[in-house]
N, C-alpha and C positions, 0 to 999 in steps of 0.2 A: 455520448457525453463529449463535449468539446474539451480541448486541452485546458482551458481556463477552469472548467468545472473539475477536471481531474486534479489540477494543481491546488485548487481550493480544498478538495477532499484530502489531499496529501498534507496540506497545512493543518487541517483539523486533526488528522491522525497523529501527526508529529506532536502537536500540543497535548493530546491525550496520552501518548506514550511518555512524554516528558513528565507529565503530572504523576502518572502511575510509577515511573521509575524513581521519582523524588520521594514518593510515599513509601516505596519499598525500602529505601535507605533509612528512612526515619523509623517507621513503626512496622514495616513489613506489609505484605499484601494478603488479603483474605483469598480464599479459593476463587470467589467470584471475580475479584480484581486481577488475580493471576490469569484467569481465563480471558478477561477483557484485554489484558496486555498482549496475550498471545494472539487474539483475534485482530487487534490493532496492528501488530507486527505483520501478520499474514496479509491483511487487507492493504497495508502500505506497500508490501512487495508486489501485490497484484496491481495496484495503481501505477507504480513505477514501470512495471512490465507493459501495461496498457499504453502508457504515455510513450515508451520507447517504440512500441509497435506502430502507434499512430505517426510518430515522427519519421520512422523508417519508411512507412508507406508513402507519406507525403514526399519524402526525398526521392523516391523512385517513381513519382507521378502516378501513384495509386491512391484510391480513395481512403483517407484515414478512418472514415466511418466503418470500414470493413474490419478494423481491429476489434478483437473480442477479449473479454476478461478470461484469462486462462485459469484452470483449477488450481487451488492452493498447492496440491501435491506436485503439480508440474512446475509452478513458479518456485516453490521452495526447494526443488531438486536441482536448480541451476547451479553450476559452479561459477564462482567469481574469479 
């Protein structure tokens, strides 16, 4: 997936996350919506990680297509 595709998916996930968080404040979230929010947050972290990998590879004259989506457990375990 090219950078534009990843950024497009990030935009979609941000919109979904905002919608779910707004609903949580008002009426709360069902179990399904809570799971949806968690999945959106995890996928968002994976997309950001993939984009960072691609940009780093390009910066060091490597093929950005060599970047791979890392497992949620790995991405979620990073320290900020």
